[in-house]
C-alpha positions, 0 to 999 in steps of 0.5 A: 197687717192690713186686716189688723189696721181695719179692725182697729179703725172699726173699734175706735169708731165704735168707741167714739159713737158710744161716747168714749174718747179714742185716746182712753180706749187706745190706752186700754187696748194697746196695739200689738205689732204682728210678728216679723217674718224676716230677719235683719239683713246680715252681711254673711250667710254660712255655707255647708254642703257636699262641696267639691267633687272632681275626677283628676284620673279622667282629666290627666290620665293619671293611671297612664303615668303611674300616678295614684290619686287618693282622698286624705284628711277626711275627703272621700272617694266616690266612684273614682272622684275625690269629694271635699266637703264644705268646711267651717268658715265658708260663707256667702256675702250679701248686702242690700239684695246683692251678692258681693262675694264669699268663700268656700273652704273645703275639708280634706285633700287629694294625695297624688303618689308615684312609688315612694313619692307623693304630693298632697293638695289640701286647704282648698278654697274657692272665691265665690265671686271670681271662681279662683281656686287656691290650695296648699300644694305640698308644703307651699300654701295659697297656690293658685291651682285653677278656677271655676270655669264659669262662676256666674253660671249658678243653678239653684235647687230647693227641695219642697219642705226644706229651707236649704237652697243648694247652689251649684257653683261648678256647672261648667267644671273647673280649669286647673292651671298648667303651673300646678301640674308642672309642680306635680311633675317636679315632685313626682318625677312625671311628665303630665305637663307634656299633654297640657296647654300652657295657656288654657290649662286642663278642663276637669269635670267637677261639681261644686255644691254648697247649701245656704239656709234661706231661713234663720230660725222661724224667719226668712233671710229676705236679703239673701233670697232677694240677692239670689234673685229668688224673691219672684219664686218665694212669697216672702210675705208668707214667711217660712211657709212661703219658702216651704211651699216653693219648689226651685230649680233655676239658673241664675247669674250671681254677678 
């Protein structure tokens, strides 16, 4: 931008010396604005990615209680854990360089069964700001089943040559509410709750990874980059190239 202005000033000075008036010269050679490198701020950025992976077997010793956990509805079993991928409508909300909140909607579910009895946990949703996790448990919707242990602790990774930033939202695992475990006991006729602290619930090793694209087409989503605190690591003035040259692996606090 600055070099473009210097060239224009020199051109006008030369024309004045030669006796041509500046207005006529400017009319003949109109300035062209340089291409924008960033998009206009948007309140929402979509989220995609691996989603939530958790191992209920290890946390609740399901096998000892005769309970079998299985991935259903598009979820997958990975090394004993169930993985629920990020679904349509997931988003992170930001404005004026600050994260305001958002929602991660997860596809698939977890079926817990004992003999002929079973209960399915599905429609899992995670509030980005509070870490609150809700789900449909059996036939009951919008049940508060737990929370991300520390929603403010987020790790951000950006592979070189990619415009997608992976936000690791579950670095400290999740906590399952004692209430949801009691409801599973009621449905399956089990006694998982006997080993659960009614005040603290159950800590579960889990990962919650979502991807946010820091570019929109050929332009940077500068508001999201600033909101995530990544502007010190990404040269926004270089546009997408500045993003492609960056390598990130940092811990941030969203709120």
